[in-house]
Residue, then its C-alpha position, 0 to 999 in steps of 0.5 A: m825096271q832097275h829096282v824095287e824098294w820096300i820099307s819094313q818096320n819090323e822082323e815080322e813085316t820082313a818075313l811077310f814080304a819074303q813069303k810074298l816073294a816065295i809064292r812067285l818063285s820056281s825051280s832054278d831061281v837064285l836070290a843073292l842076299e846082301g847086307d851087313l851082319g845083323a841086317g836081317k838076311t837070315a830073318f828074310t830067309k826064314g820068311l822065304a822058307k815059310g812061304l815055300g812050305v818049309s817046316r824045319m827051323v831055318n838058321s844061318p849055314t855059316f859053318t856048313i856053307i849050304k843047308e837044304y830044306m824041303g818044302r813046295l820046292p827045295l830051298y838051298h840056303m848058302d852062306v859063302y862068307r868063308v869060301s870067298e878065297s877058295e879056288e876049289d869048285l864047290g859045285f854051286d852051279e848044281y844048286f843054281e840049275g837044280d830043282g829048288v830055290t837058292v838063296v846066297e848070303w854074301a853073294h858078291l864074294i862069289k860073283d864070278q860063279l853066279p848065274d847071269e840072271i839073278l834077283t839081288i836083295y839088299i837089306y839095309r838097317l834103318g833103325d833097331s827093327s826097321r829095314r829098307i829092302v831093295l830088289e834088283p832084278k837081272g833077267e826078264r823073269y825077275v823083272t816080272i816077279c818084282k812087278e808082281i810084288i809091288 
C-alpha cells in the first residue's frame, strides 16, 4: 500500500478522521504532519488529541517546540519549523521511542532524525474549508492502520 487519501469537507470532518486514527495508535507511534501554513495541521492534531482522551486545550507548539498532553497515551506535539538549522541534539528520539504518540509538524525539516517506520500525513487545501488528507505509511504497522481506517 502506497497511500490512503480522504477528502474532508470541513474542520469537524478532519477532526473526526483524526479521532478515528487515534483509536488505532499505541505507544512509540510517530506521525509526520505536513502541509502549508493554515492547511489544518493543528486542527488535525486537536482531533487526534481528542481521540487519545486528552482534555486540555491543544494549540501549536510553535515557540516551545514540544508540548506534552496526557490522555489514554501521552501525546507529544512537536513543531520543528524553527529548529531545522540546529546542529544540537534535541533528544527527539526519546519521544519517538517513548510511551506516547508523537506528532511532528514540518517533519521533513528533521527527516534525518525521524524513525525508519513512520506514518506521514499530508494535508492539502482544496478550498476555504475542504482538505485532501493523504496518509503514507512506512512500515507494516502503519500499513495495517491505513487498511483499517479505509
